[in-house]
N, C-alpha and C positions, 0 to 999 in steps of 0.2 A: 547915337546908333549903338554904342557899346551897352548903354542901359537897356535898350530894346532887346539886344541879343541875350543879355544876362537874364532878363525877365522871362524871355521865351524858354531858355534852358531850364530855369527853375520851375516854370509852369509845366514843362514836359517831363520833369524828373518823376520817377515812380514814387508814390507815397504809400507806405504800408497802411493798409486798412485796419482800423481798430477791430479787435476781436471782442467777443462777449465772454469775459472771464468770470462774470458775477454768478454766484450761486454755490451750492454745496458740491463737494467732491470727496473721493476717498480712494486710497490706493495702497500699494505695497512697495517695498524696496529692499535691496541688498546693499551692504556697505562693508568697506574695509576700514579698519580703525587702528591707529597707532598713537603712542604717547609715552609718558613716563610717570613713575611714582617713586616714593621713597619712604622707608621705615626710618624715621628720624630718631627713634629711641634706641634701636639695637641693630639696625641694618648697616651694610657696608657703603651705602650711598644710593643715588638715584639709579633706577634700572628701567629697561625698556619693557613696554607692554604693547601687545598687538593682537589682532584677531578679526573675525568676520561676524556680522550680525544680520538678522532678518527683522524687518519692521513693517508696521502698518500705520497709516496716517489718515486723518479725516479732518476736513476744515470747511470754511465758508469764506468766499470772496465777496467783497463789495467793490464797486467800480464807479469812479467819478472821472469822466473823460478818459485820459490815458493812464490815470493812477489807479492801481489795483491794491487793495489792502484787506486784511482779514486775520483770522486766527486758526490755529490747528491744534489737534491733539495727536501725539505721536507715542506709540508703544513699540518697544524693541526687545528682542531676546537675543542672547549671545553678546559678544563684545570683546573687550580686551583681557589678556591674561599675560602674566609675566612672573619670573622667578628671580629673586635677588641672591640666591645661593646661601641664605642664612635662615630667616624665619618667615619668609613669604614664599611658600613652596607648593602651589603658586598663589599669587594674589589675582583675583578675577573680579571684573564687573560683569554680572550675569544677565542683567535686565535693566531697562530704563523706561521711565515715563516722563513726558515733557509736554508743556503747554507753550506754544510759540505764537508770536506776532510777526506778520509779514507785511512788507510794502514793496510793490514792484511797479514796473512800467510796461504798459501794453505796447509791444512792438509788432503787432499783427499776430503771426503764429507763434511768437516768442514772448515770454514773460520773464525777463531778468528781475531778480528780487533780492532784498536783504531780509534776514530773519534774526530775531532775538527771542530767547526763551528761558524758562526756568525748568530745571531738570531734577528728578529724583532717581538715584541709581541704587541698585541692589548689589552688594559686594559679598564676596566670600574669600577667606584666606585660610590656607592650610599651614599650620605652624610647623609641622614636622615633615610634610611630604609623604605621609603614609596613607593618605586618603581615609583617615579615621575621623568621623564626625565629632568625636570627643576633643579633637585638636583644632577644630574650626573656630574662626571668629566670623560672624555673619551679621549683617545689618543693612541699613540704608544711609545714604549721604546725599545732601542737596548740592545744587550747583546752578550754573547758568551756561547758556550757549549763545553763540553768535556765528553768522556765516552768510554765504552768498549762494545763489542757485539760479537755475533757469528751468521754467516749464516750457515744453515744446508741444504745441497743439498739433497732433497728427490727424485727428478726425474731429467731427463736431462734438463728440462726447468722450474723447480720450486724449491724454497727454503724457509725454515722457518727462521725467524730472531728473536733473543732474544737480547735485548739491555738495558743497564743501562746508563742513561745520567744525567749529572749535568748541569744546566743552571743558569747563573748569569745575571740578568737584572740590568742595570745601575740605579742609583738613578734618580728619576723623580719628577717633581713638578705637583701636581694635582690642577687644576684651577676650583674651585667652584664659580659660580656666578660672574666670572671675577675678583673679588677682594679678594676672600677668597682662599689663596694659602696654600696648604699642601705639605710639602716636604716628599717624601717617600724614605726610605733607600733602598739600593740595595736589590732586591728580589732574593731569592735563591730557586730553584725548582729541586727536584730529580724525575726522571721518570723511571719507569720500564715498558717495552713494549714487546709485541709479535706480529709478523706480518707474512705475506706471500707475496712472490713476484714471478713474472714470468720473465724469461730471453728471449731475442729476438735475 
């Protein structure tokens, strides 16, 4: 009797219908970002960096049963900025470009996922704090990112995205005035973002 009751309850329990997540999509997002950096050559130690950014992403999903996977391209302007009170006045990451791989689980209207990517960041540092381009060190630095997120399908052709991402930029050498070299430690940035995308 107990077996019959359990079987009946299981059979009557609501089961989330699989959604169709396959295909191309694209969207935009806003993020708040924070982290830390350090001028290991001449700075007083690690310092905080934070800021806001605006980005756009485009990707393609493949689906096999409840498993959804694919790739994305992500472009972002804005980002983190911070001042160490010495020779980074300030240090900024002004833009990034990333290629991401994602894998998620189709839970009906929800798609929780994991993401892993490679990142290229554009940085600028003002040596004196006078906003004089002659005092700037500028360039790019590579890195990688990993995180979790969820896409929430609101309509047949649109979804909201929530994501938390950790990005690690490799150590870099900032070149001021050709001869004044500052070694920067690995920069770590955590971003929390919300966005909206359309499917095609």
